KOLKE-686278 format. One line per field, with one value per atom (N, C-alpha, C): atom name; z, y, x; residue number from 1; residue in one letter. Coordinates in nm, 4 decimals. Atoms other than C-alpha are relative to their C-alpha. Last residue first. Layout:
atom <- c(CA ...) $
Z <- c(Z ...) $
Y <- c(Y ...) $
X <- c(X ...) $
seq <- c(NUM ...) $
type <- c(a ...) $
This chain:
atom <- c(N CA C N CA C N CA C N CA C N CA C N CA C N CA C N CA C N CA C N CA C N CA C N CA C N CA C N CA C N CA C N CA C N CA C N CA C N CA C N CA C N CA C N CA C N CA C N CA C N CA C N CA C N CA C N CA C N CA C N CA C N CA C N CA C N CA C N CA C N CA C N CA C N CA C N CA C N CA C N CA C N CA C N CA C N CA C N CA C N CA C N CA C N CA C N CA C N CA C N CA C N CA C N CA C N CA C N CA C N CA C N CA C N CA C N CA C N CA C N CA C N CA C N CA C N CA C N CA C N CA C N CA C N CA C N CA C N CA C N CA C N CA C N CA C N CA C N CA C N CA C N CA C N CA C N CA C N CA C N CA C N CA C N CA C N CA C N CA C N CA C N CA C N CA C N CA C N CA C N CA C N CA C N CA C N CA C N CA C N CA C N CA C N CA C N CA C N CA C N CA C N CA C N CA C N CA C N CA C N CA C N CA C N CA C N CA C N CA C N CA C N CA C N CA C N CA C N CA C N CA C N CA C N CA C N CA C N CA C) $
Z <- c(-0.1006 0.1970 0.0088 0.0194 -0.1171 0.0905 0.1138 -0.1117 -0.0267 -0.0390 0.2379 -0.1131 -0.0991 0.1414 0.0368 0.0700 -0.1708 0.0937 0.0838 0.0297 -0.0731 -0.0892 0.2935 -0.0803 -0.0478 0.0271 0.0900 0.1138 -0.1399 0.0403 0.0160 0.1982 -0.1161 -0.1114 0.2613 -0.0104 0.0260 -0.0837 0.1097 0.1100 -0.0272 -0.0312 -0.0549 0.3110 -0.1071 -0.0821 0.1588 0.0576 0.0907 -0.1142 0.0779 0.0673 0.1484 -0.0951 -0.0985 0.3587 -0.0630 -0.0177 0.0522 0.0974 0.1215 -0.0263 0.0091 -0.0110 0.3355 -0.1242 -0.0990 0.3054 0.0156 0.0614 -0.0152 0.0955 0.1018 0.1464 -0.0647 -0.0719 0.4533 -0.0994 -0.0528 0.2290 0.0748 0.1161 0.0435 0.0433 0.0280 0.3765 -0.1202 -0.0975 0.4731 -0.0245 0.0022 0.1549 0.0938 0.0307 0.1185 0.0141 0.0653 0.3001 -0.0261 0.0020 0.3874 -0.0734 0.1216 0.4561 0.0110 -0.0026 0.7570 -0.1315 0.0790 0.7586 0.0001 0.0115 1.0266 -0.0720 0.0021 0.9920 -0.0205 -0.1378 1.1027 0.0078 -0.0872 0.7551 0.1430 0.0980 0.5747 0.0801 -0.0569 0.7908 -0.1154 0.0752 0.6527 0.0705 -0.0138 0.8523 -0.0792 -0.0303 0.7602 0.0068 0.0316 0.7625 0.0275 0.0854 0.7536 -0.0392 0.1362 0.8817 -0.0958 0.0822 1.1964 -0.1452 -0.0512 1.4117 -0.0804 0.0481 1.1904 0.0458 0.1430 1.2540 -0.0597 0.0091 1.6285 -0.1464 -0.0386 1.5998 -0.0046 0.1147 1.4051 0.0327 0.0982 1.6870 -0.1217 -0.0542 1.9425 -0.0975 0.0056 1.7278 0.0511 0.1387 1.6823 -0.0159 0.0260 2.0603 -0.1427 -0.0709 2.1126 -0.0274 0.0765 1.8444 0.0635 -0.0275 2.0241 -0.0879 -0.0469 1.8679 0.0174 -0.1449 1.8458 0.0590 -0.0822 1.4690 0.1472 0.0021 1.2130 0.0746 0.0358 1.1681 -0.0073 -0.1131 1.3498 -0.0309 -0.0368 1.0408 0.1148 0.1040 0.9022 0.0380 0.0015 1.2277 -0.1041 -0.1119 1.2538 0.0032 -0.1322 0.9116 0.1061 -0.0832 0.5977 0.1327 -0.1352 0.3110 0.0815 -0.0553 -0.0137 0.1389 0.0716 -0.1144 0.0687 0.0997 -0.0192 -0.0774 0.1282 0.1530 -0.1104 0.0601 0.4327 -0.1343 0.0394 0.5091 -0.0725 0.1119 0.5060 -0.0501 0.1183 0.7236 -0.1221 0.0394 0.9738 -0.1254 0.0639 0.9781 -0.0477 0.1304 1.0497 -0.0774 0.0874 1.3278 -0.1404 0.0253 1.4848 -0.0943 0.0961 1.4426 -0.0310 -0.0722 1.6095 -0.1010 -0.0821 1.4618 0.0802 0.0734 1.1860 0.0792 0.0267 1.4199 -0.0700 -0.1263 1.5522 -0.0254 -0.0361 1.1996 0.1320 0.0976 1.0940 0.0398 -0.0322 1.4127 -0.0946 -0.1225 1.3547 0.0417 0.0343 0.9998 0.1229 0.0091 1.1241 -0.0284 -0.1334 1.2270 -0.0027 -0.0657 0.8594 0.1331 0.0358 0.7857 0.0726 -0.1194 0.8305 -0.0438 -0.0299 0.5127 0.1213 -0.0175 0.5372 0.0342 -0.0520 0.3960 0.0048 0.0843 0.3552 0.0699 -0.0587 0.5514 -0.0886 -0.0839 0.3220 0.0542 0.0703 0.2048 0.0923 -0.0552 0.3694 -0.0769 -0.0920 0.1380 0.0521 0.0740 -0.0066 0.0992 -0.0887 0.1544 -0.0845 0.0072 -0.0918 0.0998 0.0000 0.0000 0.0000) $
Y <- c(0.0817 -0.1973 -0.1333 0.0059 -0.0051 -0.1030 0.0887 -0.0766 -0.0188 0.1354 0.0704 -0.0995 0.0501 0.3793 -0.1439 0.0264 0.4364 -0.0573 0.1176 0.3999 -0.0367 0.1156 0.6432 -0.1282 0.0242 0.8946 -0.1229 0.0533 0.8626 -0.0314 0.1400 0.9075 -0.0657 0.0751 1.2272 -0.1482 0.0107 1.3612 -0.0809 0.0957 1.2837 -0.0192 0.1326 1.4605 -0.1068 0.0359 1.7668 -0.1410 0.0309 1.7771 -0.0420 0.1261 1.7540 -0.0413 0.1056 2.0294 -0.1372 0.0056 2.2536 -0.1117 0.0602 2.1704 -0.0134 0.1447 2.2417 -0.0733 0.0508 2.5870 -0.1502 -0.0008 2.6588 -0.0571 0.1055 2.5518 -0.0086 0.1280 2.7685 -0.1159 0.0060 3.0701 -0.1320 0.0292 2.9999 -0.0102 0.1419 2.9850 -0.0429 0.0807 3.3182 -0.1498 -0.0254 3.4955 -0.0918 0.1193 3.3352 0.0161 -0.0595 3.6072 -0.1141 0.0761 3.4746 0.0783 0.0735 3.7194 -0.0654 0.0717 3.8647 -0.0726 0.1222 4.1284 -0.0604 0.0486 4.3922 -0.1343 0.1449 4.5789 -0.0330 0.0469 4.9378 -0.1488 -0.0660 5.0741 -0.0426 -0.0549 4.8186 0.0591 -0.0748 4.7434 0.0564 -0.1194 4.4739 0.0663 -0.0520 4.2059 0.1286 -0.1430 3.9998 0.0456 -0.0702 3.6311 0.1484 0.0850 3.4047 0.0632 -0.0518 3.6546 -0.0810 0.0863 3.4563 0.0453 -0.0166 3.7402 -0.0840 -0.1298 3.7339 0.0244 0.0143 3.3616 0.1302 0.0849 3.4176 -0.0176 -0.0844 3.7084 -0.0795 -0.0831 3.4883 0.0903 0.0851 3.2344 0.0808 0.0321 3.5056 -0.0869 -0.1219 3.6379 -0.0265 -0.0142 3.2840 0.1240 0.1019 3.2387 0.0111 -0.0387 3.5709 -0.1005 -0.1080 3.4877 0.0410 -0.1360 3.1639 0.1007 -0.0853 2.8259 0.1419 -0.0152 2.5843 0.0938 0.0605 2.6218 0.0199 0.1474 2.6821 -0.0680 0.0575 3.0487 -0.1523 0.0771 3.1377 -0.0636 0.1071 3.2466 -0.0860 0.1028 3.4437 -0.1180 0.0607 3.6324 -0.1111 0.0944 3.6939 -0.0725 -0.0614 3.8549 -0.1088 0.0422 3.6916 0.0748 -0.0508 3.8088 -0.0300 -0.1057 3.6215 0.0413 -0.1266 3.2937 0.0986 0.0197 2.9274 0.1285 0.0320 2.9956 -0.0204 -0.1256 3.1674 -0.0232 -0.0782 2.8463 0.1272 0.0701 2.6392 0.0773 -0.0259 2.8986 -0.0670 -0.1394 2.8823 0.0351 -0.0043 2.5014 0.1424 0.0631 2.5187 0.0014 -0.0973 2.7663 -0.0566 -0.1095 2.5310 0.1020 0.0421 2.2293 0.1107 0.0084 2.3991 -0.0303 0.1205 2.3299 -0.0182 0.1053 2.5857 -0.1295 -0.0425 2.8729 -0.1102 -0.0021 2.6956 0.0320 0.1397 2.6157 -0.0101 0.0567 2.9788 -0.1427 -0.0505 3.1100 -0.0572 0.0694 2.8867 0.0442 0.1289 3.0195 -0.0792 -0.0124 3.3765 -0.1341 0.0211 3.2854 0.0030 -0.1245 3.2567 -0.0304 -0.0429 2.9176 0.1301 -0.0152 2.9112 0.0432 -0.1352 2.7930 0.0004 0.0038 2.4569 0.1407 -0.1295 2.4539 -0.0015 -0.0816 2.0925 0.1307 -0.0088 1.9663 0.0874 -0.1182 1.9052 -0.0044 -0.1007 1.5486 0.1183 -0.0238 1.3588 0.1105 -0.1145 1.2705 0.0218 -0.1236 0.9225 0.1147 -0.1094 0.6228 0.1248 -0.1221 0.3417 0.1002 -0.1184 0.0000 0.1247) $
X <- c(-0.0645 -0.8264 -0.0565 -0.1445 -0.9083 0.0646 -0.0231 -1.2836 0.1480 0.0403 -1.3132 0.0268 -0.0949 -1.1121 -0.0310 -0.1245 -1.3190 0.1046 0.0216 -1.6409 0.1277 0.0055 -1.5167 -0.0173 -0.1367 -1.4179 0.0045 -0.0745 -1.7599 0.1438 0.0392 -1.9305 0.0752 -0.0593 -1.7332 -0.0340 -0.1439 -1.8229 0.0680 -0.0173 -2.1929 0.1485 0.0292 -2.1821 0.0217 -0.1156 -2.0148 -0.0177 -0.1107 -2.2812 0.1246 0.0295 -2.5565 0.1118 -0.0257 -2.3990 -0.0236 -0.1456 -2.3887 0.0352 -0.0545 -2.7530 0.1518 0.0210 -2.8490 0.0508 -0.0946 -2.6916 -0.0130 -0.1331 -2.8826 0.1044 -0.0031 -3.2113 0.1385 -0.0090 -3.1435 0.0091 -0.1376 -3.0763 0.0211 -0.0856 -3.4024 0.1458 0.0214 -3.5858 0.0846 -0.0751 -3.4308 -0.0172 -0.1447 -3.5455 0.0777 -0.0796 -3.8910 0.1515 -0.1167 -4.0906 0.0987 -0.1238 -4.4382 0.1081 -0.0306 -4.7174 0.1372 -0.1262 -4.8934 0.0204 0.0002 -5.1647 0.1400 -0.1363 -5.2220 -0.0076 -0.0201 -5.5481 0.1477 -0.0152 -5.5981 0.0289 0.0966 -5.5377 0.0269 0.0928 -5.3302 -0.1147 0.1123 -5.0309 -0.0819 0.0356 -4.8069 -0.1164 0.1358 -4.6359 -0.0158 -0.0004 -4.3360 -0.1445 0.1246 -4.2691 0.0192 0.0828 -3.9637 -0.1332 0.0028 -3.7075 -0.0852 -0.0850 -3.6297 0.0035 -0.1367 -3.7679 0.1001 -0.0478 -4.0790 0.1439 -0.0271 -4.1283 0.0541 -0.1192 -4.0948 0.0393 -0.1137 -4.3415 0.1302 -0.0357 -4.5830 0.1186 -0.0682 -4.5783 0.0445 -0.1332 -4.6586 0.0791 -0.0802 -4.9455 0.1417 -0.0429 -5.0775 0.0877 -0.1022 -5.0834 0.0533 -0.1219 -5.2669 0.1126 -0.0635 -5.5219 0.1317 0.0468 -5.5974 0.0740 -0.1086 -5.5332 -0.0528 0.0177 -5.8264 0.1036 -0.1047 -5.8423 -0.0356 0.0081 -6.1187 0.1151 0.1300 -6.0222 0.0107 0.0528 -5.6998 -0.1350 -0.0927 -5.5064 -0.0511 -0.0005 -5.8001 0.0883 0.1337 -5.8479 -0.0063 0.0020 -5.4725 -0.1347 0.0148 -5.4910 0.0051 0.1115 -5.3582 -0.0003 -0.0234 -5.1414 -0.1255 0.0819 -5.1358 0.0427 0.0099 -4.9932 -0.0909 0.1055 -5.0049 -0.0254 -0.0647 -4.6737 -0.1028 -0.0455 -4.8695 0.0695 0.1177 -5.0571 0.0432 0.0637 -4.7372 -0.1222 -0.0822 -4.5623 -0.0627 0.0224 -4.8482 0.0805 0.1315 -4.8274 -0.0312 -0.0169 -4.4538 -0.1319 -0.0654 -4.5236 0.0201 0.0947 -4.7758 0.0611 0.1027 -4.5465 -0.1008 0.1272 -4.2492 -0.1109 0.0028 -3.9059 -0.1276 0.0693 -3.9579 -0.0116 0.1374 -3.8722 -0.0788 0.0744 -3.5635 -0.1468 0.0267 -3.4470 -0.0745 0.0932 -3.4863 -0.0355 0.1338 -3.3245 -0.1052 0.0401 -3.0222 -0.1394 0.0604 -3.0130 -0.0402 0.1453 -2.9602 -0.0662 0.0575 -2.6062 -0.1516 0.0411 -2.5078 -0.0704 0.1356 -2.3543 -0.0348 0.0840 -1.9764 -0.1397 0.0464 -1.8129 -0.0914 0.1446 -1.6394 -0.0461 0.0425 -1.2898 -0.1523 0.0872 -1.1973 -0.0362 0.1335 -0.8987 -0.0878 0.0258 -0.6061 -0.1427 0.0794 -0.5565 -0.0231 0.1339 -0.2768 -0.0719 0.0011 0.0091 -0.1420 0.0220 -0.0214 -0.0035 0.0403 0.1350 -0.0152 -0.0778 0.1344 -0.0528 0.0833 0.0000 0.0877) $
seq <- c(119 119 119 118 118 118 117 117 117 116 116 116 115 115 115 114 114 114 113 113 113 112 112 112 111 111 111 110 110 110 109 109 109 108 108 108 107 107 107 106 106 106 105 105 105 104 104 104 103 103 103 102 102 102 101 101 101 100 100 100 99 99 99 98 98 98 97 97 97 96 96 96 95 95 95 94 94 94 93 93 93 92 92 92 91 91 91 90 90 90 89 89 89 88 88 88 87 87 87 86 86 86 85 85 85 84 84 84 83 83 83 82 82 82 81 81 81 80 80 80 79 79 79 78 78 78 77 77 77 76 76 76 75 75 75 74 74 74 73 73 73 72 72 72 71 71 71 70 70 70 69 69 69 68 68 68 67 67 67 66 66 66 65 65 65 64 64 64 63 63 63 62 62 62 61 61 61 60 60 60 59 59 59 58 58 58 57 57 57 56 56 56 55 55 55 54 54 54 53 53 53 52 52 52 51 51 51 50 50 50 49 49 49 48 48 48 47 47 47 46 46 46 45 45 45 44 44 44 43 43 43 42 42 42 41 41 41 40 40 40 39 39 39 38 38 38 37 37 37 36 36 36 35 35 35 34 34 34 33 33 33 32 32 32 31 31 31 30 30 30 29 29 29 28 28 28 27 27 27 26 26 26 25 25 25 24 24 24 23 23 23 22 22 22 21 21 21 20 20 20 19 19 19 18 18 18 17 17 17 16 16 16 15 15 15 14 14 14 13 13 13 12 12 12 11 11 11 10 10 10 9 9 9 8 8 8 7 7 7 6 6 6 5 5 5 4 4 4 3 3 3 2 2 2 1 1 1) $
type <- c(x x x x x x x x x x x x x x x x x x x x x x x x x x x x x x x x x x x x x x x x x x x x x x x x x x x x x x x x x x x x x x x x x x x x x x x x x x x x x x x x x x x x x x x x x x x x x x x x x x x x x x x x x x x x x x x x x x x x x x x x x x x x x x x x x x x x x x x x x x x x x x x x x x x x x x x x x x x x x x x x x x x x x x x x x x x x x x x x x x x x x x x x x x x x x x x x x x x x x x x x x x x x x x x x x x x x x x x x x x x x x x x x x x x x x x x x x x x x x x x x x x x x x x x x x x x x x x x x x x x x x x x x x x x x x x x x x x x x x x x x x x x x x x x x x x x x x x x x x x x x x x x x x x x x x x x x x x x x x x x x x x x x x x x x x x x x x x x x x x x x x x x x x x x x x x x x x x x x x) $
């Protein structure tokens, strides 16, 4: 067996700190459901978002604030009404980061497979 020089450690870019907030916000089933509703399109009021649910307006407002802090939703004021809508920017950033991690994982598995087949 030949000794080959050690491979350099891969440079792994640091994911933006904001992504931790995105994953935290999406880790709650109620917030995930709210994002799914808002992704359907349009802007919705708290009244619309709580219709046909057992969740109080106050609870939905708190969940929406967590989503807003993560950059996943934003609110619009139209007159006295406050409407909420999905903002895809942070979710797209999370998707891109997960794709990079996925490619790194596939490369690591390929190296492991090659090593196992070599020996």
